[in-house]
TORKOL-4160 file (C-alpha; in steps of 0.2 Angstrom, whole numbers, padded with zeros to 4 digits, m for minus):
383
<pt num="1" X="m0020" Y="0064" Z="0062"/>
<pt num="2" X="m0016" Y="0078" Z="0073"/>
<pt num="3" X="0002" Y="0075" Z="0083"/>
<pt num="4" X="0002" Y="0086" Z="0099"/>
<pt num="5" X="0020" Y="0094" Z="0097"/>
<pt num="6" X="0031" Y="0083" Z="0110"/>
<pt num="7" X="0048" Y="0085" Z="0117"/>
<pt num="8" X="0061" Y="0072" Z="0113"/>
<pt num="9" X="0061" Y="0061" Z="0102"/>
<pt num="10" X="0046" Y="0050" Z="0098"/>
<pt num="11" X="0042" Y="0031" Z="0098"/>
<pt num="12" X="0043" Y="0028" Z="0079"/>
<pt num="13" X="0059" Y="0040" Z="0079"/>
<pt num="14" X="0067" Y="0029" Z="0090"/>
<pt num="15" X="0061" Y="0015" Z="0081"/>
<pt num="16" X="0071" Y="0023" Z="0065"/>
<pt num="17" X="0085" Y="0025" Z="0072"/>
<pt num="18" X="0088" Y="0008" Z="0074"/>
<pt num="19" X="0084" Y="0004" Z="0059"/>
<pt num="20" X="0095" Y="0015" Z="0050"/>
<pt num="21" X="0110" Y="0012" Z="0063"/>
<pt num="22" X="0107" Y="m0005" Z="0056"/>
<pt num="23" X="0106" Y="m0004" Z="0039"/>
<pt num="24" X="0121" Y="0006" Z="0042"/>
<pt num="25" X="0131" Y="m0009" Z="0049"/>
<pt num="26" X="0127" Y="m0021" Z="0037"/>
<pt num="27" X="0133" Y="m0008" Z="0022"/>
<pt num="28" X="0148" Y="m0003" Z="0033"/>
<pt num="29" X="0150" Y="m0023" Z="0033"/>
<pt num="30" X="0147" Y="m0028" Z="0017"/>
<pt num="31" X="0157" Y="m0011" Z="0010"/>
<pt num="32" X="0173" Y="m0016" Z="0021"/>
<pt num="33" X="0169" Y="m0035" Z="0013"/>
<pt num="34" X="0165" Y="m0041" Z="0031"/>
<pt num="35" X="0151" Y="m0051" Z="0022"/>
<pt num="36" X="0158" Y="m0065" Z="0009"/>
<pt num="37" X="0148" Y="m0068" Z="m0008"/>
<pt num="38" X="0147" Y="m0087" Z="m0003"/>
<pt num="39" X="0142" Y="m0089" Z="0013"/>
<pt num="40" X="0132" Y="m0105" Z="0024"/>
<pt num="41" X="0112" Y="m0105" Z="0021"/>
<pt num="42" X="0108" Y="m0101" Z="0040"/>
<pt num="43" X="0120" Y="m0087" Z="0038"/>
<pt num="44" X="0111" Y="m0079" Z="0021"/>
<pt num="45" X="0093" Y="m0080" Z="0030"/>
<pt num="46" X="0100" Y="m0070" Z="0048"/>
<pt num="47" X="0110" Y="m0057" Z="0036"/>
<pt num="48" X="0090" Y="m0059" Z="0025"/>
<pt num="49" X="0080" Y="m0055" Z="0039"/>
<pt num="50" X="0093" Y="m0041" Z="0044"/>
<pt num="51" X="0092" Y="m0032" Z="0029"/>
<pt num="52" X="0071" Y="m0035" Z="0030"/>
<pt num="53" X="0069" Y="m0027" Z="0046"/>
<pt num="54" X="0081" Y="m0014" Z="0045"/>
<pt num="55" X="0071" Y="m0010" Z="0031"/>
<pt num="56" X="0052" Y="m0010" Z="0037"/>
<pt num="57" X="0058" Y="0000" Z="0052"/>
<pt num="58" X="0063" Y="0013" Z="0043"/>
<pt num="59" X="0052" Y="0014" Z="0033"/>
<pt num="60" X="0036" Y="0014" Z="0043"/>
<pt num="61" X="0047" Y="0029" Z="0051"/>
<pt num="62" X="0048" Y="0038" Z="0032"/>
<pt num="63" X="0030" Y="0035" Z="0032"/>
<pt num="64" X="0027" Y="0043" Z="0050"/>
<pt num="65" X="0037" Y="0056" Z="0043"/>
<pt num="66" X="0031" Y="0063" Z="0028"/>
<pt num="67" X="0011" Y="0059" Z="0034"/>
<pt num="68" X="0018" Y="0071" Z="0048"/>
<pt num="69" X="0028" Y="0083" Z="0035"/>
<pt num="70" X="0010" Y="0085" Z="0026"/>
<pt num="71" X="m0001" Y="0089" Z="0043"/>
<pt num="72" X="0012" Y="0102" Z="0047"/>
<pt num="73" X="0010" Y="0110" Z="0030"/>
<pt num="74" X="m0009" Y="0106" Z="0034"/>
<pt num="75" X="m0011" Y="0117" Z="0050"/>
<pt num="76" X="0000" Y="0131" Z="0041"/>
<pt num="77" X="m0014" Y="0131" Z="0026"/>
<pt num="78" X="m0028" Y="0127" Z="0040"/>
<pt num="79" X="m0034" Y="0111" Z="0032"/>
<pt num="80" X="m0046" Y="0102" Z="0041"/>
<pt num="81" X="m0041" Y="0083" Z="0045"/>
<pt num="82" X="m0051" Y="0077" Z="0031"/>
<pt num="83" X="m0041" Y="0084" Z="0017"/>
<pt num="84" X="m0022" Y="0083" Z="0026"/>
<pt num="85" X="m0029" Y="0063" Z="0027"/>
<pt num="86" X="m0032" Y="0060" Z="0012"/>
<pt num="87" X="m0016" Y="0071" Z="0003"/>
<pt num="88" X="m0006" Y="0063" Z="0018"/>
<pt num="89" X="m0012" Y="0045" Z="0011"/>
<pt num="90" X="m0005" Y="0048" Z="m0007"/>
<pt num="91" X="0010" Y="0055" Z="m0001"/>
<pt num="92" X="0012" Y="0040" Z="0012"/>
<pt num="93" X="0015" Y="0029" Z="m0004"/>
<pt num="94" X="0031" Y="0037" Z="m0007"/>
<pt num="95" X="0042" Y="0023" Z="0000"/>
<pt num="96" X="0030" Y="0009" Z="m0006"/>
<pt num="97" X="0036" Y="0019" Z="m0027"/>
<pt num="98" X="0056" Y="0016" Z="m0019"/>
<pt num="99" X="0053" Y="m0001" Z="m0015"/>
<pt num="100" X="0045" Y="m0005" Z="m0032"/>
<pt num="101" X="0055" Y="0006" Z="m0040"/>
<pt num="102" X="0073" Y="m0006" Z="m0035"/>
<pt num="103" X="0064" Y="m0021" Z="m0037"/>
<pt num="104" X="0059" Y="m0016" Z="m0056"/>
<pt num="105" X="0078" Y="m0015" Z="m0057"/>
<pt num="106" X="0080" Y="m0036" Z="m0050"/>
<pt num="107" X="0067" Y="m0043" Z="m0056"/>
<pt num="108" X="0051" Y="m0035" Z="m0065"/>
<pt num="109" X="0040" Y="m0049" Z="m0062"/>
<pt num="110" X="0041" Y="m0049" Z="m0045"/>
<pt num="111" X="0039" Y="m0032" Z="m0042"/>
<pt num="112" X="0021" Y="m0033" Z="m0054"/>
<pt num="113" X="0018" Y="m0048" Z="m0042"/>
<pt num="114" X="0020" Y="m0036" Z="m0027"/>
<pt num="115" X="0010" Y="m0025" Z="m0033"/>
<pt num="116" X="m0005" Y="m0036" Z="m0036"/>
<pt num="117" X="m0005" Y="m0045" Z="m0021"/>
<pt num="118" X="m0005" Y="m0029" Z="m0009"/>
<pt num="119" X="m0021" Y="m0026" Z="m0014"/>
<pt num="120" X="m0025" Y="m0044" Z="m0011"/>
<pt num="121" X="m0018" Y="m0039" Z="0009"/>
<pt num="122" X="m0025" Y="m0023" Z="0009"/>
<pt num="123" X="m0044" Y="m0029" Z="0006"/>
<pt num="124" X="m0040" Y="m0043" Z="0021"/>
<pt num="125" X="m0032" Y="m0027" Z="0034"/>
<pt num="126" X="m0046" Y="m0017" Z="0029"/>
<pt num="127" X="m0060" Y="m0035" Z="0033"/>
<pt num="128" X="m0049" Y="m0038" Z="0048"/>
<pt num="129" X="m0053" Y="m0018" Z="0054"/>
<pt num="130" X="m0072" Y="m0020" Z="0049"/>
<pt num="131" X="m0074" Y="m0029" Z="0067"/>
<pt num="132" X="m0066" Y="m0016" Z="0077"/>
<pt num="133" X="m0078" Y="m0002" Z="0072"/>
<pt num="134" X="m0091" Y="0005" Z="0086"/>
<pt num="135" X="m0107" Y="0000" Z="0079"/>
<pt num="136" X="m0125" Y="0006" Z="0083"/>
<pt num="137" X="m0139" Y="m0004" Z="0093"/>
<pt num="138" X="m0143" Y="m0011" Z="0078"/>
<pt num="139" X="m0125" Y="m0017" Z="0076"/>
<pt num="140" X="m0120" Y="m0008" Z="0059"/>
<pt num="141" X="m0107" Y="0007" Z="0057"/>
<pt num="142" X="m0113" Y="0019" Z="0046"/>
<pt num="143" X="m0096" Y="0022" Z="0033"/>
<pt num="144" X="m0092" Y="0040" Z="0031"/>
<pt num="145" X="m0102" Y="0046" Z="0015"/>
<pt num="146" X="m0088" Y="0054" Z="0004"/>
<pt num="147" X="m0081" Y="0037" Z="0008"/>
<pt num="148" X="m0097" Y="0028" Z="0001"/>
<pt num="149" X="m0100" Y="0037" Z="m0014"/>
<pt num="150" X="m0084" Y="0040" Z="m0022"/>
<pt num="151" X="m0078" Y="0023" Z="m0015"/>
<pt num="152" X="m0090" Y="0014" Z="m0023"/>
<pt num="153" X="m0088" Y="0023" Z="m0038"/>
<pt num="154" X="m0070" Y="0018" Z="m0039"/>
<pt num="155" X="m0074" Y="0000" Z="m0034"/>
<pt num="156" X="m0087" Y="m0003" Z="m0046"/>
<pt num="157" X="m0071" Y="0003" Z="m0060"/>
<pt num="158" X="m0060" Y="m0009" Z="m0052"/>
<pt num="159" X="m0071" Y="m0025" Z="m0052"/>
<pt num="160" X="m0073" Y="m0020" Z="m0070"/>
<pt num="161" X="m0057" Y="m0017" Z="m0076"/>
<pt num="162" X="m0049" Y="m0034" Z="m0065"/>
<pt num="163" X="m0065" Y="m0043" Z="m0074"/>
<pt num="164" X="m0058" Y="m0039" Z="m0092"/>
<pt num="165" X="m0038" Y="m0040" Z="m0090"/>
<pt num="166" X="m0041" Y="m0054" Z="m0082"/>
<pt num="167" X="m0052" Y="m0063" Z="m0095"/>
<pt num="168" X="m0040" Y="m0057" Z="m0107"/>
<pt num="169" X="m0026" Y="m0065" Z="m0099"/>
<pt num="170" X="m0036" Y="m0080" Z="m0101"/>
<pt num="171" X="m0040" Y="m0079" Z="m0116"/>
<pt num="172" X="m0021" Y="m0075" Z="m0122"/>
<pt num="173" X="m0015" Y="m0089" Z="m0110"/>
<pt num="174" X="m0026" Y="m0101" Z="m0120"/>
<pt num="175" X="m0022" Y="m0096" Z="m0136"/>
<pt num="176" X="m0001" Y="m0094" Z="m0142"/>
<pt num="177" X="m0001" Y="m0078" Z="m0152"/>
<pt num="178" X="0005" Y="m0068" Z="m0138"/>
<pt num="179" X="0010" Y="m0072" Z="m0123"/>
<pt num="180" X="0020" Y="m0058" Z="m0116"/>
<pt num="181" X="0014" Y="m0037" Z="m0110"/>
<pt num="182" X="0027" Y="m0028" Z="m0120"/>
<pt num="183" X="0030" Y="m0010" Z="m0112"/>
<pt num="184" X="0016" Y="m0002" Z="m0126"/>
<pt num="185" X="m0001" Y="m0012" Z="m0116"/>
<pt num="186" X="0008" Y="m0008" Z="m0098"/>
<pt num="187" X="0008" Y="0012" Z="m0104"/>
<pt num="188" X="m0011" Y="0010" Z="m0109"/>
<pt num="189" X="m0017" Y="0000" Z="m0092"/>
<pt num="190" X="m0009" Y="0012" Z="m0081"/>
<pt num="191" X="m0014" Y="0026" Z="m0090"/>
<pt num="192" X="m0033" Y="0018" Z="m0089"/>
<pt num="193" X="m0028" Y="0016" Z="m0068"/>
<pt num="194" X="m0021" Y="0034" Z="m0067"/>
<pt num="195" X="m0037" Y="0040" Z="m0076"/>
<pt num="196" X="m0050" Y="0035" Z="m0067"/>
<pt num="197" X="m0040" Y="0039" Z="m0050"/>
<pt num="198" X="m0038" Y="0058" Z="m0052"/>
<pt num="199" X="m0057" Y="0055" Z="m0055"/>
<pt num="200" X="m0057" Y="0048" Z="m0039"/>
<pt num="201" X="m0048" Y="0060" Z="m0029"/>
<pt num="202" X="m0060" Y="0071" Z="m0037"/>
<pt num="203" X="m0076" Y="0066" Z="m0032"/>
<pt num="204" X="m0070" Y="0061" Z="m0014"/>
<pt num="205" X="m0067" Y="0080" Z="m0013"/>
<pt num="206" X="m0080" Y="0084" Z="m0021"/>
<pt num="207" X="m0092" Y="0076" Z="m0010"/>
<pt num="208" X="m0086" Y="0080" Z="0003"/>
<pt num="209" X="m0087" Y="0097" Z="0002"/>
<pt num="210" X="m0105" Y="0096" Z="m0002"/>
<pt num="211" X="m0106" Y="0090" Z="0017"/>
<pt num="212" X="m0115" Y="0099" Z="0029"/>
<pt num="213" X="m0104" Y="0109" Z="0039"/>
<pt num="214" X="m0107" Y="0101" Z="0051"/>
<pt num="215" X="m0102" Y="0083" Z="0043"/>
<pt num="216" X="m0084" Y="0092" Z="0042"/>
<pt num="217" X="m0065" Y="0087" Z="0051"/>
<pt num="218" X="m0061" Y="0102" Z="0062"/>
<pt num="219" X="m0049" Y="0112" Z="0052"/>
<pt num="220" X="m0029" Y="0107" Z="0060"/>
<pt num="221" X="m0022" Y="0121" Z="0076"/>
<pt num="222" X="m0007" Y="0126" Z="0070"/>
<pt num="223" X="m0002" Y="0126" Z="0090"/>
<pt num="224" X="m0003" Y="0107" Z="0089"/>
<pt num="225" X="0011" Y="0107" Z="0074"/>
<pt num="226" X="0027" Y="0115" Z="0070"/>
<pt num="227" X="0020" Y="0125" Z="0055"/>
<pt num="228" X="0039" Y="0133" Z="0051"/>
<pt num="229" X="0044" Y="0128" Z="0031"/>
<pt num="230" X="0061" Y="0124" Z="0041"/>
<pt num="231" X="0050" Y="0111" Z="0050"/>
<pt num="232" X="0039" Y="0106" Z="0038"/>
<pt num="233" X="0054" Y="0103" Z="0025"/>
<pt num="234" X="0063" Y="0093" Z="0037"/>
<pt num="235" X="0050" Y="0080" Z="0039"/>
<pt num="236" X="0046" Y="0078" Z="0020"/>
<pt num="237" X="0067" Y="0077" Z="0019"/>
<pt num="238" X="0067" Y="0064" Z="0032"/>
<pt num="239" X="0055" Y="0053" Z="0025"/>
<pt num="240" X="0061" Y="0056" Z="0008"/>
<pt num="241" X="0078" Y="0046" Z="0014"/>
<pt num="242" X="0072" Y="0035" Z="0023"/>
<pt num="243" X="0060" Y="0030" Z="0011"/>
<pt num="244" X="0075" Y="0027" Z="m0001"/>
<pt num="245" X="0086" Y="0020" Z="0013"/>
<pt num="246" X="0072" Y="0007" Z="0016"/>
<pt num="247" X="0066" Y="0004" Z="m0001"/>
<pt num="248" X="0084" Y="m0001" Z="m0005"/>
<pt num="249" X="0086" Y="m0012" Z="0008"/>
<pt num="250" X="0068" Y="m0023" Z="0006"/>
<pt num="251" X="0072" Y="m0023" Z="m0010"/>
<pt num="252" X="0091" Y="m0031" Z="m0006"/>
<pt num="253" X="0082" Y="m0044" Z="0003"/>
<pt num="254" X="0070" Y="m0048" Z="m0012"/>
<pt num="255" X="0086" Y="m0049" Z="m0021"/>
<pt num="256" X="0092" Y="m0064" Z="m0010"/>
<pt num="257" X="0073" Y="m0071" Z="m0008"/>
<pt num="258" X="0071" Y="m0072" Z="m0025"/>
<pt num="259" X="0087" Y="m0076" Z="m0034"/>
<pt num="260" X="0100" Y="m0085" Z="m0019"/>
<pt num="261" X="0084" Y="m0095" Z="m0008"/>
<pt num="262" X="0077" Y="m0097" Z="m0024"/>
<pt num="263" X="0058" Y="m0094" Z="m0015"/>
<pt num="264" X="0042" Y="m0092" Z="m0024"/>
<pt num="265" X="0038" Y="m0076" Z="m0030"/>
<pt num="266" X="0018" Y="m0076" Z="m0024"/>
<pt num="267" X="0024" Y="m0080" Z="m0004"/>
<pt num="268" X="0040" Y="m0068" Z="m0007"/>
<pt num="269" X="0030" Y="m0054" Z="m0013"/>
<pt num="270" X="0015" Y="m0058" Z="0003"/>
<pt num="271" X="0029" Y="m0053" Z="0013"/>
<pt num="272" X="0035" Y="m0040" Z="0005"/>
<pt num="273" X="0018" Y="m0033" Z="0003"/>
<pt num="274" X="0016" Y="m0036" Z="0021"/>
<pt num="275" X="0031" Y="m0028" Z="0026"/>
<pt num="276" X="0027" Y="m0015" Z="0012"/>
<pt num="277" X="0009" Y="m0009" Z="0021"/>
<pt num="278" X="0012" Y="m0014" Z="0042"/>
<pt num="279" X="0016" Y="0007" Z="0042"/>
<pt num="280" X="0001" Y="0009" Z="0035"/>
<pt num="281" X="m0010" Y="m0005" Z="0044"/>
<pt num="282" X="0001" Y="0007" Z="0059"/>
<pt num="283" X="m0006" Y="0024" Z="0056"/>
<pt num="284" X="m0024" Y="0017" Z="0058"/>
<pt num="285" X="m0020" Y="0009" Z="0072"/>
<pt num="286" X="m0016" Y="0025" Z="0079"/>
<pt num="287" X="m0028" Y="0035" Z="0075"/>
<pt num="288" X="m0045" Y="0022" Z="0081"/>
<pt num="289" X="m0035" Y="0024" Z="0098"/>
<pt num="290" X="m0036" Y="0044" Z="0096"/>
<pt num="291" X="m0055" Y="0039" Z="0092"/>
<pt num="292" X="m0052" Y="0048" Z="0073"/>
<pt num="293" X="m0065" Y="0032" Z="0062"/>
<pt num="294" X="m0063" Y="0045" Z="0046"/>
<pt num="295" X="m0045" Y="0043" Z="0048"/>
<pt num="296" X="m0043" Y="0028" Z="0050"/>
<pt num="297" X="m0058" Y="0021" Z="0035"/>
<pt num="298" X="m0047" Y="0033" Z="0025"/>
<pt num="299" X="m0032" Y="0025" Z="0028"/>
<pt num="300" X="m0038" Y="0008" Z="0028"/>
<pt num="301" X="m0048" Y="0009" Z="0013"/>
<pt num="302" X="m0039" Y="0020" Z="0005"/>
<pt num="303" X="m0023" Y="0007" Z="0004"/>
<pt num="304" X="m0034" Y="m0003" Z="m0008"/>
<pt num="305" X="m0037" Y="0009" Z="m0019"/>
<pt num="306" X="m0024" Y="0018" Z="m0020"/>
<pt num="307" X="m0011" Y="0001" Z="m0022"/>
<pt num="308" X="m0026" Y="m0002" Z="m0037"/>
<pt num="309" X="m0027" Y="0014" Z="m0046"/>
<pt num="310" X="m0010" Y="0024" Z="m0040"/>
<pt num="311" X="0004" Y="0011" Z="m0035"/>
<pt num="312" X="0000" Y="m0003" Z="m0047"/>
<pt num="313" X="0002" Y="0009" Z="m0063"/>
<pt num="314" X="0015" Y="0016" Z="m0058"/>
<pt num="315" X="0022" Y="0000" Z="m0056"/>
<pt num="316" X="0016" Y="m0004" Z="m0074"/>
<pt num="317" X="0024" Y="0013" Z="m0081"/>
<pt num="318" X="0042" Y="0008" Z="m0070"/>
<pt num="319" X="0042" Y="m0008" Z="m0081"/>
<pt num="320" X="0038" Y="m0001" Z="m0096"/>
<pt num="321" X="0052" Y="0012" Z="m0095"/>
<pt num="322" X="0062" Y="m0003" Z="m0092"/>
<pt num="323" X="0057" Y="m0009" Z="m0108"/>
<pt num="324" X="0053" Y="m0026" Z="m0100"/>
<pt num="325" X="0037" Y="m0036" Z="m0101"/>
<pt num="326" X="0027" Y="m0046" Z="m0090"/>
<pt num="327" X="0022" Y="m0063" Z="m0096"/>
<pt num="328" X="0005" Y="m0070" Z="m0098"/>
<pt num="329" X="0004" Y="m0088" Z="m0087"/>
<pt num="330" X="m0004" Y="m0095" Z="m0075"/>
<pt num="331" X="0004" Y="m0084" Z="m0060"/>
<pt num="332" X="0000" Y="m0070" Z="m0067"/>
<pt num="333" X="m0016" Y="m0074" Z="m0073"/>
<pt num="334" X="m0025" Y="m0081" Z="m0060"/>
<pt num="335" X="m0017" Y="m0065" Z="m0048"/>
<pt num="336" X="m0027" Y="m0052" Z="m0061"/>
<pt num="337" X="m0043" Y="m0060" Z="m0063"/>
<pt num="338" X="m0045" Y="m0065" Z="m0044"/>
<pt num="339" X="m0046" Y="m0043" Z="m0042"/>
<pt num="340" X="m0064" Y="m0044" Z="m0049"/>
<pt num="341" X="m0072" Y="m0055" Z="m0032"/>
<pt num="342" X="m0063" Y="m0043" Z="m0021"/>
<pt num="343" X="m0069" Y="m0025" Z="m0028"/>
<pt num="344" X="m0085" Y="m0031" Z="m0031"/>
<pt num="345" X="m0088" Y="m0042" Z="m0015"/>
<pt num="346" X="m0081" Y="m0023" Z="m0007"/>
<pt num="347" X="m0097" Y="m0016" Z="m0018"/>
<pt num="348" X="m0109" Y="m0025" Z="m0012"/>
<pt num="349" X="m0105" Y="m0022" Z="0006"/>
<pt num="350" X="m0104" Y="m0005" Z="0006"/>
<pt num="351" X="m0117" Y="m0001" Z="m0008"/>
<pt num="352" X="m0130" Y="m0008" Z="0000"/>
<pt num="353" X="m0137" Y="0002" Z="0017"/>
<pt num="354" X="m0118" Y="0012" Z="0019"/>
<pt num="355" X="m0116" Y="0003" Z="0034"/>
<pt num="356" X="m0106" Y="m0015" Z="0039"/>
<pt num="357" X="m0108" Y="m0028" Z="0052"/>
<pt num="358" X="m0100" Y="m0038" Z="0060"/>
<pt num="359" X="m0108" Y="m0051" Z="0049"/>
<pt num="360" X="m0102" Y="m0042" Z="0033"/>
<pt num="361" X="m0086" Y="m0040" Z="0041"/>
<pt num="362" X="m0084" Y="m0061" Z="0043"/>
<pt num="363" X="m0091" Y="m0063" Z="0026"/>
<pt num="364" X="m0078" Y="m0052" Z="0018"/>
<pt num="365" X="m0064" Y="m0058" Z="0030"/>
<pt num="366" X="m0066" Y="m0076" Z="0023"/>
<pt num="367" X="m0066" Y="m0071" Z="0004"/>
<pt num="368" X="m0053" Y="m0063" Z="0005"/>
<pt num="369" X="m0044" Y="m0076" Z="0017"/>
<pt num="370" X="m0049" Y="m0088" Z="0005"/>
<pt num="371" X="m0041" Y="m0079" Z="m0012"/>
<pt num="372" X="m0026" Y="m0078" Z="m0002"/>
<pt num="373" X="m0026" Y="m0098" Z="0002"/>
<pt num="374" X="m0028" Y="m0101" Z="m0017"/>
<pt num="375" X="m0014" Y="m0086" Z="m0024"/>
<pt num="376" X="m0004" Y="m0097" Z="m0012"/>
<pt num="377" X="m0009" Y="m0113" Z="m0016"/>
<pt num="378" X="m0004" Y="m0108" Z="m0035"/>
<pt num="379" X="0008" Y="m0101" Z="m0034"/>
<pt num="380" X="0020" Y="m0116" Z="m0037"/>
<pt num="381" X="0012" Y="m0116" Z="m0052"/>
<pt num="382" X="0020" Y="m0112" Z="m0068"/>
<pt num="383" X="0013" Y="m0105" Z="m0085"/>
């Protein structure tokens, strides 16, 4: 996760700058009324694609800036890379929080579906990454102890909560006395998930602290980072500003896709979940190339757990604060009940002997890809 000092702009900064210039051009064109209210479909698609690209390029830079800001903070206080990586992983969710907040204002149900569907896309990304983990002579990769111990515990909680909520939705959908979740229902579910997340982070740190010193990561080197308060605050401010600008651009694309192009909600949610998570996948790729497997694993596995226990409850709270409701229909029911096999399968593969091999990876890819296909195939069905 460590970034050596560079002179000049890095690649992610150039990409973020290009996205910001594109966003400025689109914003200026809209303010100056160069973009008409009514336009042909090809023009509408091109402008929407430009907004999506601008948002994505800015968000990836925001994610990098937030993580780099946390790294600099960690180097200043001599945190090791595991602690800095865990905090950085949480901080890197800010862009997704902003996207969700903008989407709640546009379409609460779409925000709900994106938060749920992102769990499936992140699980699929984890299963694909499992193929690239270095295996021993027996063809197995031993997962880090803190991740397997705290991870399997939170996976049990995830599968249980998903099963309970899914069955409740299924039962209510078959009846007719309750057809939606109100703000109190949403707040209660969010509170339960956030409490579990708090204990998960505590357990993760607790198990890590009990490891032998030789198994722990090295402290971050202040010589490798600019650790002045100005450099730290500057990166965190850049990440925060990029999250808001990129989130607004992504939400503008979602508004057009859902309300003007009338695209189905689940496929649109998958597209947005992919673009929201791509910056995370790039971080995993970079960490893997550097041989920082602990950082890569904590990010790719944490993307699943944090999506379920942090981003999803944040979405529910945002919807509740808006006074909106979530309908209990076929799409919402199937999207929630299928979370159970996701968490249960992950638990079974990790719990067996705390290792992963290529057969495990192939099984997970097949199962998760099939679930995503079912979601896409059923998305046109109305509740």
